[in-house]
C-alpha positions in Angstrom: 0.0 0.0 0.0 1.4 3.4 -1.0 0.4 6.2 1.2 1.0 9.8 0.1 2.7 11.8 2.8 1.0 15.1 3.5 1.4 17.7 6.2 -1.6 16.2 8.0 -0.3 12.7 8.1 3.2 14.0 9.1 1.6 15.7 12.1 -0.4 12.6 12.9 2.8 10.5 12.9 5.0 13.0 14.8 2.6 14.4 17.4 2.9 17.9 18.9 5.0 20.3 16.7 6.3 21.9 19.9 8.3 18.7 20.5 9.8 18.3 17.0 13.5 18.4 16.3 15.0 20.7 13.8 15.1 17.8 11.3 11.4 17.2 11.8 10.6 20.8 11.2 12.7 20.8 8.0 11.0 17.6 6.8 7.6 19.2 7.5 8.5 22.3 5.5 9.7 20.2 2.6 6.5 18.1 2.6 4.5 21.3 2.6 6.3 22.5 -0.5 6.0 19.3 -2.5 2.8 17.6 -1.3 -0.2 18.0 -3.5 -2.9 20.3 -2.0 -6.0 18.6 -0.8 -8.8 18.5 -3.4 -11.7 20.9 -2.8 -14.7 19.5 -1.0 -17.0 20.3 -4.0 -16.2 20.4 -7.7 -16.9 23.3 -9.9 -19.9 21.4 -11.3 -21.3 20.7 -7.8 -21.0 24.4 -7.0 -22.9 25.4 -10.2 -25.7 23.1 -9.2 -25.7 24.7 -5.7 -25.9 28.1 -7.3 -28.8 27.0 -9.4 -30.6 25.8 -6.3 -30.0 29.1 -4.5 -31.3 31.0 -7.6 -34.5 28.9 -7.6 -34.9 29.6 -3.9 -34.4 33.4 -4.5 -37.0 33.4 -7.3 -39.5 31.6 -5.2 -39.0 33.8 -2.2 -39.2 36.9 -4.4 -42.5 35.7 -5.9 -43.9 35.1 -2.4 -42.7 38.5 -1.3 -44.4 40.2 -4.3 -47.7 38.3 -3.6 -47.6 39.2 0.1 -46.9 42.8 -0.7 -49.9 42.9 -3.1 -52.1 41.6 -0.3 -50.8 44.3 2.1 -48.6 42.1 4.3 -45.6 44.4 4.2 -43.7 42.9 7.1 -43.9 39.3 5.8 -43.1 40.6 2.3 -40.0 42.3 3.7 -38.9 39.1 5.4 -39.1 37.2 2.1 -37.4 39.9 0.2 -34.4 39.7 2.6 -34.5 35.9 2.1 -34.4 36.3 -1.6 -31.5 38.7 -1.4 -29.6 36.3 0.9 -30.3 33.4 -1.6 -29.0 35.5 -4.5 -25.8 36.3 -2.5 -25.3 32.6 -1.8 -25.8 31.8 -5.5 -23.3 34.4 -6.5 -20.7 33.0 -4.2 -21.4 29.4 -5.2 -20.9 30.3 -8.9 -17.3 31.2 -8.1 -16.5 27.8 -6.7 -15.9 26.1 -3.4 -13.1 28.3 -1.9 -15.2 31.5 -2.5 -18.4 29.8 -1.2 -16.6 28.6 1.9 -15.3 32.1 2.5 -18.7 33.6 2.0 -20.3 31.0 4.4 -17.6 31.7 7.1 -17.7 35.5 6.6 -14.1 35.7 5.6 
């Protein structure tokens, strides 16, 4: 079995970095420079599907907000307008791919 050494597996094998020797620190730095980065949690295609779902949610919430406003329910309409705006923001972030969407979700 071939196991790719990553910085995570190195830390798992060597424990607390505060106890590492100079050679361990050097090895860790080299692994960080040559190890492949971890793949994103979601592919670009996954994120486009997520964006489409958020757009559908935004459209539905906007339709409901418009209907409530026509019936004079201004407070409820405002709540759904904010929900539609939030869904559009999620869709916009998701269209850019996982790293951007993750940053948006975490407020980075």
